[in-house]
C-alpha positions as CSV (number, residue, x, y, z in Angstrom):
1,M,-0.4,44.4,32.4
2,Q,-1.7,46.8,29.8
3,R,-0.5,50.7,29.3
4,E,-2.8,53.5,29.4
5,L,-4.7,54.6,26.4
6,T,-4.1,58.5,25.3
7,P,-7.7,60.4,25.1
8,T,-7.1,60.4,21.6
9,E,-7.0,56.5,21.6
10,A,-9.9,56.2,23.7
11,R,-12.2,58.9,21.7
12,S,-11.3,57.1,18.5
13,G,-12.5,53.7,20.0
14,W,-15.8,55.4,21.3
15,I,-16.3,56.9,17.7
16,T,-15.6,53.3,16.2
17,G,-18.2,51.7,18.7
18,R,-20.8,54.3,18.2
19,M,-20.7,54.3,14.4
20,F,-21.0,50.4,14.5
21,L,-24.1,50.8,16.6
22,V,-25.5,53.4,14.6
23,L,-24.9,51.2,11.4
24,V,-26.6,48.4,13.2
25,V,-29.6,50.4,14.4
26,S,-30.2,52.2,10.9
27,S,-29.7,48.5,9.1
28,I,-32.3,47.0,11.4
29,G,-34.4,50.1,10.9
30,A,-34.2,49.8,7.1
31,V,-35.2,46.0,7.1
32,G,-38.0,46.9,9.3
33,A,-39.3,49.7,7.1
34,L,-39.0,47.5,4.2
35,A,-41.2,44.5,6.0
36,L,-43.4,47.0,7.0
37,A,-44.0,48.3,3.6
38,W,-44.1,45.1,1.8
39,Y,-46.9,44.0,4.3
40,L,-48.8,47.3,3.6
41,L,-48.6,47.1,0.0
42,S,-48.9,43.4,-0.3
43,P,-52.4,42.2,-1.9
44,Q,-53.4,40.2,0.8
45,A,-53.2,42.7,3.7
């Protein structure tokens, strides 16, 4: 049986999850932008 989280603990967990999500999304966006730029700038395009 687990104890209840305090509001501060719950909020810090939510913030950590949100930061991780932002990091993943921005990484995917950066890779996508890099791939798009490479595709547009490559000679065979």
